[in-house]
N, C-alpha and C positions, 0 to 999 in steps of 0.2 A: 089544573091545565086539562083541557078537553082532548078526548081525541080527533084525530083527523084521520078524514078518508079522502083518497085520491087515487087516481089511477097509474098503474104500473104496470108496462106491457102489456096494455089493453085490458089488466085486469082490475077490478074496485077492488084497495086495500084497504085496511085500517092501520093507520100508526099510534103507536102510544106515546105518550107526550115524553117530548125529550129525543125519542130515537129518530135518527137519522133515514134516508134512501137506501144506504146500504145496509143497515141493520133490520130494514123492513124485507129487502130483495133477498137476503137470506134468511130470514125466517119464512119466507115464501118459496125456496127451493132456487133461488136463482144466486151463485155466488158470482159477483163482482169483482171482476181482479183488484187486487191492492198489493202494495210494498210500501208504504209508509205509516200505513193504518193497521193496527194490531189490534185482533179481538179475541182481546182478555180485558180482564180487572186492571184498574189502575191505568191503564193506557187512555191518554186522550187522543182524538183524532186530529192530524194536522192539514191534509190536503196539499201536500206540496210535492208529491211523485207524479200526480196526474194522471197515475192510471187505473182510478176509478170513475173515469167521468162519464156523464148520463147527459140524456138532452130532456131539457124540459120545454114544452111546448109553449112557444111566445117569448123565449128567452133567445137574445142571438149569439149566447156563448153557451157552451157546457158546461158542467158544473161539477164541481167532485162531490161523488155521493156520501162520502165517509163522514164528509163535514156539512152537508145540507140536508136541512130538518124540511119535511113537505108541509104543505099547507093544503086548507081544502080545497077540493077542485082542481087540484096541480094534476097534470097530464105526464108522465116520466115514461122516456124509453130509453131500456139498458142495453137491448140487441140491435138496435138498430145498424143502417149503414154507415151514418155518420159517426157515431160514437165508438164503435166496432173499430173503424178504421183508425179514429184520433189515438186509442188506447193501444190500437196496434204499432203506431207511428211511434209513440211512448217508450213501448217495450223494446223496439229496434236501435233506438237511441240509444238507451241504456245498456243492451246488450252489446253494443258497438264497443263499449270500452271497458268492457269484460273481459277475464283469460277464457282465452274456447274452452267449451264446455268439458272436451278432454281432457283438461289439465286445469278445470278450476278447482278451486279450494274445497268446494262444496257441491261436488255435481248435481245433488237434487236439493239444492238451496230453493227456498221458495220462490225468490227471481226466476228460477228456471221454471217452476210449477206454472206459475203465470205467464211465462214464455209462451209456454207449451198451450194453456188455455187459451192463449191468443193466436195459437198458429205460427209462431216466430221462433226459429230455430238458428238464425243468424241474421246479420245486418246489412242494407247496403251500403251502410255509411263508413267512410273511414275512421280509424281508432286514431284519436287525440292524444298528440305527445303529452305524456303525464308528468304535471311539474312538483307533485306530490312527493316529497323526497324524506328519510326512506320508506320504500313502499312497505318494506317488511320490518316488523320488530314484533322478533320474539323473545324479550328483555324478561317476560312475567313467565314463572314456572309453570302456570295454570292455563294460560292462554295466550292467542297470539293477534296478530295485528296485520290485516292484507290488503293495505290502502288500494292496491290496483283492482279489488272487487266493490270500493264502497261507492253507494251512488247519494250521498249526501242525503240519505231519508230521514236522518234525524234520530230514530227511533232509539241510539243507543243512548242518545244524550237524555230522551226523556225515560226510559229505563233506569238511566243515574240519577238523574237529576230530580225527578217527578214518583217516580216507583221505590225504588231504593234509597230515594232521599240523601245521595253524599256527595253530589256534586262534585265528583273528580271529571267527568268528562265533558266537554265544550268544544265548538266548532272553529277552527280558525280558516283563515283564507278566504278568497270569495269567487264566486262562480263556480265553475269546473273546478277550480283548483283547491275549493272548501275541503276541508276532511275533518275529521276528529281527533283531538287532543287530549291528555291528561294532564291535569293539572295548568301548567304552563308550558306546554308544548314538551313534556319531560317522558322519557320511556314510559311505559306502562307500566314495567316491573321496579322501576325507582318513583314512582307517582304515589298518592296516599288511596289507590286504589285498595278496597278490603276483599278484592277476588269474590264477591258474592255472583258473578259470570251472569247478571241479567242482560247484560248487553251483548252477550253471546247467545243466550237463547232469543232476544229480541231480534238480531241482525236476520236480516232476509236474504244477504247472498253471500256469506263466507268471508267479510270481510273482518270479522271476528269470531275466531273459532277455539273450540278446547283443544290442549296443547297435544292431546292423545290424539287427535286428528288433525294434525298441522302439515301443511302443503310439503309433500315429498315422502308422509307417510306412504306405506304401500296401502295403507287403508284409509286413504286420505279422502274420504267420503263419509260425510256426516251419518248417512244414512246406511253406509255398510256395517249392520250386524244381523246376526242370526234371528235373536229373538228379543222380545220387548218386555217388560214386565214390571207391572205397577205393584210398587209397596210405599211404605212409609218411613220416613228419615228415622236411622237409629241413634241418631244423637242425643240432643236436647228433647224435653218433651212438647212443643209446640204440635207436633205431629204433622209436619210438612207431608206432603203426598209427593211422589216421585216417580219418576219414569226411568227405568233403568236400560241402556241398552247394552246389549250383550253378545258380545263377538268372541265364537272359540272359547266359549264358557267363562269367559273373564266379561269384566266389567269396563265397556268402552267409554263411554261418557254416560251421563245423568243429567234428565231435564227435572223441571216443578211442573205439576198436576196443577190444575185449577181446582185444588181440595178448600175447603171450607177455612182452615186454619194459615194458606198459605197463597192462596188466588194465583197458583203457579210459580212464586219467588222461593226462592232458596238463599242460602249462607253459603261462603267457602267451603265450609263442613261438609255439608249436605247437597254441595253442588262437586266437589273436587278431591273429599276425602275418604277416598273407596280403595285408595291403592293398597291399603292396610291389608284389604282379604286376599291379596295377591304376592302380598310380601315375602322374600324369601325366609324372614325369620319368624314367620308365624307358626306355630304350633298346628299341624293338622293331623298329626299321630300321638297317642299317648305314649308317654315318656316314662321310665322306672329308674330311679337313681342307683348308679351303680355301688355294690358292694364295696368296690376298690376305688372310689371315687375319691378326689381330694379334698380335704377338709377345708372347704373355702367358703362356707355358708351357700347362698342361693344367688349371689351376683356371678352368674355364668355367660362368657362371651358366647352370644347367639353364634356366633359363624365357628366356634369350638364345642358346641354344647355336646356331644359325642364323647367327650374326656369325663363327662361328669354322667351322664343319662345314656340309657338303653331304649331303644325302641321297644313295644310290645304292643300286644294286640288288644283291643278293646276288654274282651273277656278278661284277660290278665290283669288289666289296667285295674278293671273295677273289682274284682275279686282282692286286689290286694289294696285298695283303698279301704273296703268292705271289712278286711280281717283289721286293718288297721285302726278303724273305728269302733270295732264290735267291743262292748263292754264296757265304754268310755263313760258312758252316764252325761254325771255332771261335767265331768272336762270338756264338754265339747259344747260350744255356742254357735247359734246361726246368726248370721248377717246376711240380708238379703240386698238386693239391687234392685234401684228405680228402673233398671231396664227390663226386669223380669215382665212378663205378663201378668193378669192378675190369676189365671189357672195356675203359673209358674209360683207366683208366692204363696199361693193356698197348698200348695203341695209340698213346697219349702216346708212352711211352716206344720204342716204334718208328720214331714219326717222328722224334725228336730222334736217336737212334742211326743209323738209316739214311738218312734226310733230311739230315741236317748230317755224319755220318760221325765223329761223337766220342761218351764217356758222359758229356756234361755234362748228366746228367738229374738232379733229387732231388725230394722229397717231404717235405710238412710234417710227417709221422709220422715221418719218421728224426728230425729234428728234436727232438721232444719224448716220444718212444719209444723213443729209442737205447740209454740206459742200462736201462730195463726188459725190453727185449727180450733185451740179452745176459745179464743176469742168469737170467732165466728161459730161456734156450738152455742156460746152464751148468749151473742147478738141476735143472732138470724136464727138460729136452731138448727143448723148443718152444717158440718165439717167442709162443706165444699162451696167452690165460687158461686157465683147467684150470677154470674152473667160471664161471655168469654171476653178476651182481649180484644178483638176486633169489634165489638160493639163501641169502642169508645168513639167511633163515627158517629154515635148519636150522642156524645156528652161535648160540652160547653169548656167546662174543666176538668184535668185528670190530674189524679197524686201517683206518682211513683214512689214508694219507699220500701227500703230495704231490698230492693232490686235493682241488678244492670244491665236492663235488656240487651243493650249495643252489643254487648259481650258476651253474656249468656243465653239471649234470647234473639239472635240477631232480624230474624224474619218478623216477631212479634215488635219488635222494636220499629219497623218500618212504619207500620202503622200509628204507631206513637208520634214517627218524624211526620208522616202524611197529614196528621192529625191538627199540628203547629202550622203547617203551611197553609191549612184551612182557615187558621183564625182560631184554633183553640186554644186554653192557655194552659199549659203543663209546668207542674210544682213538681221539682224533683228532691226529695229529701234524702241524703245520704251523705255520712260523713266523709266519704271518698268522695273527690272528684273525678266525674264520669264523663265518658263522651255524648252523653244525653244532654248533659250541660248546653253544651251549644244552641239545643232548640227549646230550653226551659224559660218560661217566663219568671219564674222564679227557682234557684236554684239555694238549698238551704243546706249548708255543710255544718250539722250540728255537731257537738261533741260526742264521741262515741259514748253510746250507754244514756244519751240524753234525750232520747226520743220521744218519751212519754212527757216529762214536762212541758218539750215540745207541740206535741200535740193537744196537752191540757189547755195548753194559753191560747193557742187559736181556739179551740173549742169556747175558752173563757168570753174570747171577743166575740165569738157567735152570738151567746148569750148574753151577755152585757150591752150588745146594740141592738139587739133584735131580729139578728139576722136569720130566724129559724121559721118553719113553715108548721104555725099553731097547729094549722087544722090536722096536718099529718101527724103531729105529736100525738094530739089528741085522741085518734083515732088508732095508733099502732105502737105506743109506746106506755110504758109504765114508771111510777118513782121519778117523773120530770122534775116535780120540786125538791126531792133530794138530790138530783144530779146537779141542780141550777144550785145549789148550796153548796157541794161538793167544790164545783167550779169555780167559785166566788175567790177560793183563794189562790187562783193560778193564773193571774195578771202577768202580762208581757214583759212588765216593768223586773217583776220579781224573779220569771222565767229564764230572761234572756239572762242572768248570770249564770244560771245552771246549763243552758243548750247551748251558749254563745251564739245566738241568732239575736239581731236588734230587735226592740219592741215594734218599731216601725214596717219592719219587715213581717213580722207576724200577723200584725193588725190587718197589713195589705192583702196574705195570704188568706186571711180567714173571711175578708170580703170578695174575692174572688171568687173563692170555692163556695162561699154562702149566697151569693147572689147572681148564680148558675141557674140557668132552665133547666139544664142535665148536668149530673155528676157522676164522677167515674173515679173508684178508688182500687188502685191494684197493689195488693196485700202480698206481701211472700214472705215476709221474715217478721218475728221481734218484735211484735206489738200488742203484748197479752192484755198488760192492765191498763189501755187506753183509755178506760171507762173508770177503773178503781183509782188510779192514780196513785203513783210514789213517789218518793222523794229524788230518785234518781235523774 
């Protein structure tokens, strides 16, 4: 699609294919007020709040700039009297039903920022009687719902349904009395909400808030923080970027940053899992076991730790530890953590190898990824993956095997779920039933340990039915004839008895994957002999 040239506020500008007037205006330095539109990846424009209206020459009515794409020769005005007054009227009507700003749930919310941009600090209109009962839902441990601040923009619904793909939030009621509900109008805390908090980050008014800044809090203003620190989530390995809002030396709340791995999304741990930092049971000083401590092992009541330990300085504690490790040699083994940086891992293995004179050092990744690393080395020449998980957007078919992304890597799972909503075929292979099954085209719950037989049966079908790219094989592979001969003995009818998957299902999976224009396999664990083949 070709670029489009049009006039915006008297200036000739160019729009890329698919760009809206709002996006072009922002790129050109003009921020048109907006509420239901969120300038973030994954959010489609909705155009229902009418706060971003612009005037288009020759058209009778104003247009919502967040959903209107320009055409060649179009003349658009975003700062004229007509559209400015219309936007100001919209803001006045919305502000009329909001709590007064000095007692607002979020005094510096996006709504009030946009009101300020339009010069609106109060409304001429009377507040309508609110029929939404109850207005406050504080049933959830991490979030609160304040319906007196809701403007029915629908962002929370899109955040839950289209970005995180959890389908918990919908809209109930009609007209002014429409309001967001969880499941079948359940309290938020009793619903199937997974507490990703995407709706909280998307809400422009304070209708959805972190519980740490709920109404009545002395710091009940989401912008009430002393410092903002950008970091990377410390939990799983997805690498989500986060912004920590710090108040009085403590993490007040957390927001997602538009990083390459998460595009602003977070999971329950990444958004709300920081209270351990300031928990009273967390050790912040070195402790040394008392000589007169009771002999009850290591199970110590954290509320009564001083019965077993005494506080010590860092110097004393490190000297005590060094003395205990001295001259131990092979009695000491080192086991590293995936939470360490590469530099820390390097120092740790040096500490074991040089400090104790042996190679008894290991790492948790070797245990869970040894097989996948071996397979990658054998087949692609590198122990690293060849693409990031969010490249799934370029695939037609995806296989998830040996992984449970919804539980272990929830943000990565959002990309898989979005992939299926776009029409992609998702094949989940796992002996366990898992939540990703709901989105799968095929769910293959094979017998534990029988994954190799299942995969060989699928490859047998690909070879048997000629579903492979001969040109690619000729250019990039070796020993193809030997591989074909090897796979001849793994017919689905034979392997079904081993893996527990019906032959028709194995054949259907092979056809779905092999006929895709672009494929992606998400390997995490335990498929080492997928070419060599075994009898298990």
